[in-house]
Each structure stands twice: as structure tokens, then as C-alpha cells.
N, C-alpha and C positions, 0 to 999 in steps of 0.2 A: 563656249561658256556664256551663260545668260547674264546680261547686265541689268541690274535692278536700278531704276531711276525713281527716286522718291520725289513727290511733289505735293504742294499745298495749293489749292485753288481758292483765290479770293474773288468773289463775285459769281453768283449763280443766276444771273439774268439770262436773256436769250442766248448770248454768246457763250457764257459759262456752261449752260445746260447742253448746248450743242457740243461743246468740247468733251464733257463727261460722257455723253452718248457716243461720241466718236471713239473715245478711248475704249469703252466697253465693246463696241462693235468691231474694233480692229485688233482684238486680242490675238487672234490666230495669225494675223499679218505680223504683229509685233514679235510673236513667238518665232516665226520664220526668220526674222531679222536679228534674233538673239537678244531681245530687250523685253523688259517688263516694267510698265509704268505703275508704280505703287502710289496710289492716291492716299496719303496719310491724313489729310485734313481738307475740309471744305468750309468756307465762311461766307456769310452774307453781311449786310450792314449792321446786324444786331447780335449775331452769335457765330460760334465756331464749333464744328463737330470734328474731333480728332481721334485717331486710333489710340487706344489705351496705352500701347507701347509702340511709339512711332518707329523704333529701331527694328522691331521684329514683326510688327503687324501692319495691316492696311485696312481701308474701308472696302468691303466687298462690293462686287458688281451689283448685286441685288439691292444693297443699301444705296449705292450711287444712283440707281434708277428710282429709288424711293425719294431721294433728294430732289431729283429732277421733277418728279410728280408733285411733291409738296411745294416746290418753288413755282411751278407752273400754275398752281392754285392760288398763288400770292401769299402763302403763309411763310412764317419764319422757320429757320432750321431748328430752333429750339422746340418746335411743336412735334418734331419727328419722334414717333414711338418705336420701341424695340431697337434702340441704338446698339445693343449687343456689346461687343468688345470696343466701345468707343465712349468718349466723354463729351459733354456739351459745356461750352464756356460762353458767357454773355458779356456784352459791352466791353469795358476796359480789360476784363480778364482775357478776352479773345486776342487782343494785340499782344499782351504779355506772353500768352501761351505760344503764339506763332513765333515770337522771338526766341522763346525757350527751345522750341523744336528746331528752329534755324541754327541756334548756337550748338545744339547737340548733333545734328546731322550734317550741317554745313562743312565742318572740319573733319568729319569722319567718312560717312558713306556718300555725302553730297546731298543737296536738296535744291529742287527747282521751285521757286515761288512764282506762281502764275497769276497775273493780275488781269482778270476779265471784268473788273468792275467798271463803273463810269464815275469814279469818285476820286477827289484829291486827298481823301483821308487815308489812303494807302501809302502816301509818300513817306511818313516816318518809318513805317515797317520796311519799305523797300530800301531806304537809305541805310538802315541798320543791318538788314539782311545781306546787302552786298559786301559789307565789312566782315561778315561772318563766312565768307567764301561761298555764299549761295549763288546760284544762277537765277537771274531775274528774266522772266518772259512776260512781255506786256502786250495786251491788246488795248489797254486803257491809255488814252492819249494825255490825260490830265497831268500825270507826273512830269511829263516832258514840256509842259506849258506853264509850269509853276515858276518859282524864282530861279535865277541863274545859278544860285548856290546849290539848289536841289538838282538842277539839270547837270551841272558840272560833277556833282557827287555821283550821280547815277552812271554817267558815261565815262567816268574816270577808270572804270574797269571794263573795257570793250569786250573782253573775252567772257565776261560774266553776265552780260545783258543782251537780250534779244528783243528788238522793238520794231521789226519790219512790219508787223501787222498793224502798227499805229498809223501808217500812211499807205497810200497807193493800193488800197484794197488787198493788203497782204502780200503784194508782189515785192520782190527784193529790190525796191527802189533805192533805199539808203545804201546798201552794199554796192550796187551798180554805180551810183553817183560817186561814192568814195573811191572806187577803183578808177573811174574816169579822171577824177581830180588828182589822184595819186600818180597817174601816168603823165600828168602835166597838161592835159587837155582841158581848156576852159568850158564851162557850161553857160551858154548865153540865154537859153530859154527852155522851159519844159512845157509841153502841151500834151494834154490827155485827159481822159475821164478817169480820175484816180479814186473813185468811190465804188466799191463792189456793190453796195446797195443800190446806188443810182444806176450803175451799169445794168443790173438785173431788172430794175423797174423800167428803164427806157427800152431795153430789148423786148420785154413783154408787151409794153405799150405799142411798140412798132409792129408787133404781131397782131394788133387789133384788140387786145384785152383792155377793159376799162381801168383807168388809173386807180380808182378806189379799190377795185378787186386786187390789183397787182400789189399795191402797198400793203393791204391786209395779208396777202399771201407771203410777202417778204417778211413781215413781222412774225407770222406763224412759223416760218422756216428758220427763224432765229438770225436773220441777216441784219436786222436793224438794231439800233441802240435803244436804251430805255427812253421812253417818252416819244419815240418815233411813231407816227400815225396816231 
């Protein structure tokens, strides 16, 4: 039986676009695994595009690729034409709509709220969504470096939040450390290159490529954060 997983993506920068493209390109793989990722909403810093009926509908793959194209050109989601079976919300309306969808799906079919932004403005949404039984997935580091109150709120539901990709180049560093500590073994020192971007850059430079070319290549591939290079 196929399992449908609904998700809303916040942040359509380099990382967010790569995620959307990966979802679309891996549809056949997901089908073999018996799952289907339903992207019901996508938001940037100014607007949100959401399926007209998040319970039964989703944003189609063609539309998701148009989202990637528009954001690659530096435009806002609100400029997308031909939204079809979807609606556009702007500014404060976006936050309210995300919470509405989270409240509707979180306690029924379930919802994954994926934060690929580089902003602390997503914190209020994340802290509310986790109370609505939503699963939180973060590539954004800032919510975990805010106040202790926000941090404690987010990690108080360990089975609902996934934030491995906020450290260690996406490697399961946090889970591994927790298992080591839970077993009673102390950790005295951690040594390593824990940045995927820098790891890629240094490897390419070692192969003789110019640093300027490698940094630009990393940015084009979506490996870097906003403002990098």
C-alpha cells in the first residue's frame, strides 16, 4: 500500500530548489519504496503557494519545476503565472495559512514542515507546528541557535524533529553522538571537516582547479547557503 507524505517547503533558495528537483527526479524510486511525497505548499520570504485543497490535492511536478525556474531568476513566488489548482498568499497571510494547513493535516494525515530557509523568521511557525503533531525537518540552522526557550520547545518532541542536516554536512553526527553518550562513553574531542561545501571546495582545489571556479561551481550546484560567494 502506497504511503502519502504531505509536506510544505519553506525556503526556495539553492538548497530548497535542489530538494524540489530531487523529489521530482526520484518519483520512480519513491514509487518502488511505496511512498509518494505530496508537496502541498512552497513558500519564500514574501509569499506562499499552496494547493487549493491540501487534503486531496498537491502541487504538480511541472509547477514545482516552474517554481525552481522563477526562484533561480531571483523573482518572488507571487509572480508565478498559471498557478492552476493553487492559491497564493503574501506576507502575514502566508504564516497563518501554513499554520492552518498544519492544524488540518498534522492531526489527520500528517504533515512534514521542511525548513530550507536561512532565516530565524520561521521559528514561530516551527514551534506552533510541532504542537500540531507535525514532523519538522530542518536544514536551517538558525532555529537551533535562537533562545533556549525556542530550542527546548523544538527538541522537546525528538520523534517529530529531524535536524541532522544542520550540522556535519548532513551526516548523522547528532544521532551517533547521542548513541555514544547514551551508552555511557564520554566524548572528549571531535575532529573533522564537518562542512559539505568546504569538503567539496577543498577536494576540487586539491585536483588543481582554481578556487574562484570551484566556489562558483559549488554555488551553481546548490551546495552553498545564501550570500555564499
